[in-house]
N, C-alpha and C positions, 0 to 999 in steps of 0.2 A: 695259798694265801688267803687270809681272811679280810674282809672289809668290814671296818668299824662303822656303826651307824654314828651319823652326826647329830648330836643333841642340840647344836645351835642352828637349826634348820631355819631357813629365811621365811618367816611368818610375816604377812602384811598386817599393817596396823592402819586405821582410819580414824578421823575425827568427825564427828556429825552431831546433829540435833535430833533428839527423840521426837518423832511426830505422831506415834501412836503406840499406846500401851495396853491396849483393850485385850489383848490375847494373854493366856496363863503362861508365864515363863518365857515370854516373847516380847520384844520390842522392835518397832520399826524406825530405823535410823536414817535420815536422809544426809547425803554427804555431797557438798558443793566442790566441783573441781573447775578450775579455769583451762579452756582448751583452746588452741589455735587453729583457725581455719587453714587447710593444707594450702590453698592457692592464694587466698587474700590476706593470710596472717592475722586476721582481726581475732581479738581473743573474745570468747563468749563463756557465760557461766553454764556448766551442766550439771545437773542433779540427779543423783542416783539413790534409790531407797534399797535398803539392806535389812533383813530380818535378823535379829541379834539375840541370842540366848540370855535371858535374864532369869537365873534360877531363883533369886529372892523378890522378884518383883519390885525393885527398888527405883527404876527408872521412871521419871516423870516426864510428861510432855512439855517439851521447851528446854529440857536440861541438855547441856553439852556433855557428850560422853566420847569415850575412846573405845574403839571395837578391834578385836584380833581375830584373824582367820584361825579357823579349828576344823576338826573333823566334822563332816556333814552330820547334823542332828536329826534332819527330816530333808524332804525334797528341796526345800528352798531356803533352810536355815543352816549355814555354813560359817557363821561369825558369833563371837560372844563379847559380852559387854565386861570391860575391865574396870574395877573398883580398885582405886588406889588410896 
């Protein structure tokens, strides 16, 4: 029995703001997420930075972008910027 590859694999998408574009073909994107404290249930803002592949160096600081999970391109770069 053969197993067929699933072409519609579940890839993650995130939206964030470019905070640095100084590296070649790489941009740093800050993603804000609201989380709830497990005991007190107070919501707080959590920010995480992701290094994303930007092959054309089009991303500018302060720009809102959408990133998609992809294969690892380096030790810390596992996301790519989507241009629509």
